[in-house]
C-alpha positions in Angstrom: -9.3 -8.5 33.0 -11.4 -5.6 34.1 -15.2 -5.6 33.6 -17.7 -2.8 34.1 -20.9 -4.1 35.7 -23.6 -1.6 34.8 -26.7 -1.6 36.9 -30.0 -0.9 35.0 -33.4 -0.6 36.6 -36.5 1.4 36.6 -36.5 3.9 39.4 -40.2 3.0 40.0 -39.2 -0.6 40.8 -36.6 0.5 43.4 -37.4 0.8 47.1 -38.4 4.4 48.2 -35.7 6.4 49.8 -36.3 6.9 53.6 -38.1 3.5 54.0 -36.8 0.4 55.8 -36.8 -1.4 52.5 -34.5 1.2 51.0 -32.2 1.0 54.0 -32.1 -2.8 53.6 -31.5 -2.5 49.9 -28.5 -0.1 50.4 -27.3 -2.3 53.2 -27.1 -5.3 50.7 -25.0 -3.1 48.4 -22.6 -2.0 51.2 -22.2 -5.7 52.2 -21.5 -6.8 48.6 -19.0 -3.9 48.0 -17.2 -4.8 51.3 -17.0 -8.5 50.3 -15.8 -7.8 46.8 -13.1 -5.4 48.1 -12.0 -8.0 50.7 -11.7 -10.5 47.9 -9.6 -8.1 45.9 -12.1 -8.0 43.0 -13.7 -4.6 43.3 -11.7 -1.7 41.9 -14.5 1.0 42.1 -18.2 1.4 42.3 -20.7 4.2 42.6 -24.4 4.8 42.5 -25.7 7.5 40.1 -28.1 10.2 41.2 -31.7 10.1 40.1 -32.5 10.4 36.3 -34.2 13.7 37.0 -30.7 15.1 37.5 -29.3 13.8 34.1 -28.2 16.0 31.2 -27.6 14.7 27.7 -25.2 16.4 25.3 -25.2 15.8 21.5 -23.0 17.5 18.9 -24.4 17.4 15.4 -22.9 19.5 12.5 -20.8 21.4 15.0 -23.9 22.4 17.0 -24.1 21.4 20.7 -27.6 20.4 21.9 -28.2 20.0 25.7 -31.3 18.4 27.0 -32.6 17.3 30.4 -32.8 13.7 31.2 -31.2 10.5 29.9 -30.6 9.9 26.2 -32.9 7.0 25.6 -36.6 6.9 26.6 -36.6 3.5 28.2 -38.0 2.0 31.3 -34.6 1.0 32.7 -31.9 3.5 33.2 -28.2 3.2 34.3 -28.2 3.7 38.0 -24.7 2.8 39.0 -21.7 0.5 38.4 -19.1 -1.8 39.8 -15.6 -1.9 38.2 -14.2 -5.3 38.9 -11.0 -7.3 38.2 -11.9 -10.9 37.3 -10.0 -13.7 35.7 -12.8 -14.3 33.1 -16.4 -13.6 32.2 -17.6 -16.4 34.4 -16.2 -14.6 37.5 -17.7 -11.3 36.3 -21.1 -13.0 36.0 -20.7 -14.4 39.5 -20.2 -10.9 40.8 -23.1 -9.5 38.7 -25.6 -12.0 39.9 -24.9 -10.8 43.5 -25.8 -7.2 42.8 -29.1 -6.5 44.6 -30.8 -4.7 41.7 -30.4 -7.8 39.5 -33.6 -9.1 41.2 -35.7 -6.4 39.6 -33.4 -4.8 36.9 -30.5 -6.0 34.8 -26.8 -5.9 35.0 -24.8 -5.4 31.8 -21.2 -6.7 31.8 -18.7 -5.1 29.5 -15.0 -5.8 29.4 -12.8 -2.7 29.6 -10.7 -2.3 26.4 -7.0 -2.5 27.0 -5.5 0.4 25.0 -1.7 0.6 24.5 
């Protein structure tokens, strides 16, 4: 079964780009992605750009509204994802707990619906 592991964190809690801490943080992501690919589990994964680049679209009563930023005003925002193929939720949890941002953010696991 395929699972989407969505990485949520507050940008203020993440290491600052250009610092040794940031390089080490990204290095942990690269290592994890390599290991999951080698295990045949990882199908895809990508980081998202900063929330300052986000645009939200809503359509209400046939009117399109476009606003800057994420939809919800929350401390944690979606920052990236892993798409994995796992036998069950326990395997997906085992992958999610290895994601570096789980130490200061959260990882939401959602099964991918199988549509015919």
